Legacy VTK file of the C-alpha trace (Angstrom):
# vtk DataFile Version 3.0
C-alpha trace
ASCII
DATASET POLYDATA
POINTS 92 float
-0.070 -0.011 -0.029
2.963 2.279 0.747
4.188 1.932 -3.034
0.677 2.511 -4.122
0.497 5.902 -2.271
3.884 6.848 -3.692
2.984 6.239 -6.984
-0.264 8.023 -6.683
1.399 11.065 -5.127
4.058 11.036 -7.901
1.220 11.422 -10.534
0.231 14.746 -9.208
3.823 15.974 -8.106
6.184 17.466 -10.552
9.752 15.945 -11.160
10.782 12.476 -11.700
9.850 9.575 -9.606
11.351 5.992 -10.493
9.446 2.978 -10.540
8.356 0.610 -7.745
11.026 -2.099 -7.709
9.776 -5.670 -7.004
12.848 -7.661 -8.024
15.242 -8.480 -5.021
19.127 -8.151 -5.094
19.283 -5.256 -7.424
22.210 -2.810 -6.579
21.605 1.092 -6.703
23.317 1.134 -10.228
21.167 -1.474 -11.531
17.901 0.075 -10.145
19.146 3.343 -11.754
19.726 1.612 -15.168
16.313 -0.072 -15.423
14.527 1.049 -18.781
10.753 0.891 -19.583
9.906 -2.159 -21.376
6.388 -2.432 -21.691
3.369 -0.081 -21.282
-0.303 -1.424 -20.735
-3.580 -0.374 -19.363
-5.114 -1.639 -15.999
-8.842 -0.916 -16.444
-12.035 -1.658 -14.289
-10.421 -1.925 -10.759
-12.634 -1.129 -8.120
-10.020 0.116 -5.272
-6.469 1.183 -5.007
-5.445 -1.922 -3.409
-6.654 -4.090 -6.334
-4.905 -1.434 -8.632
-1.717 -2.098 -6.824
-2.330 -5.985 -6.740
-2.762 -5.810 -10.652
0.091 -3.827 -11.121
2.217 -6.179 -9.005
0.697 -9.273 -10.966
1.374 -7.878 -14.407
5.080 -7.065 -13.508
5.794 -10.409 -12.073
3.961 -12.160 -15.086
6.168 -10.262 -17.397
9.395 -10.969 -15.487
9.988 -7.313 -15.175
12.014 -5.726 -12.241
9.616 -2.970 -11.242
6.584 -0.671 -12.263
5.467 2.732 -12.426
1.716 3.916 -12.475
0.676 7.005 -14.501
-2.639 8.722 -16.056
-4.606 7.802 -13.160
-8.358 8.229 -13.569
-11.110 7.414 -11.097
-14.765 7.394 -11.891
-16.697 4.464 -10.615
-13.775 2.249 -11.486
-10.127 3.114 -11.542
-8.131 3.179 -14.566
-4.361 3.857 -15.039
-1.358 2.999 -17.296
1.456 0.832 -15.776
5.032 0.889 -17.135
7.179 -2.089 -16.797
10.850 -1.563 -16.135
13.655 -4.239 -16.766
17.220 -4.258 -17.144
18.441 -2.915 -20.568
19.464 -6.456 -21.915
16.356 -8.397 -21.042
13.366 -8.760 -23.424
9.805 -9.023 -22.377
LINES 1 93
92 0 1 2 3 4 5 6 7 8 9 10 11 12 13 14 15 16 17 18 19 20 21 22 23 24 25 26 27 28 29 30 31 32 33 34 35 36 37 38 39 40 41 42 43 44 45 46 47 48 49 50 51 52 53 54 55 56 57 58 59 60 61 62 63 64 65 66 67 68 69 70 71 72 73 74 75 76 77 78 79 80 81 82 83 84 85 86 87 88 89 90 91
């Protein structure tokens, strides 16, 4: 939940905010070298917790190292864009 709050705050705060890192054991150098490898839409989720779970599931399913949420819209349901990040030489 802490990561999700950070992501949501980042959407409304100017400046660069890095991805939420899920892969263990990365050095600071490896974390800073992560590159976006895929962008997808997460739609029709009913809560912020569900949005976070779906972003984590998509990241792990793709074998990516992390994710970053953007373009958050909330009406009756929550819609967001998730960008998945990986090491530069990995394919997804």
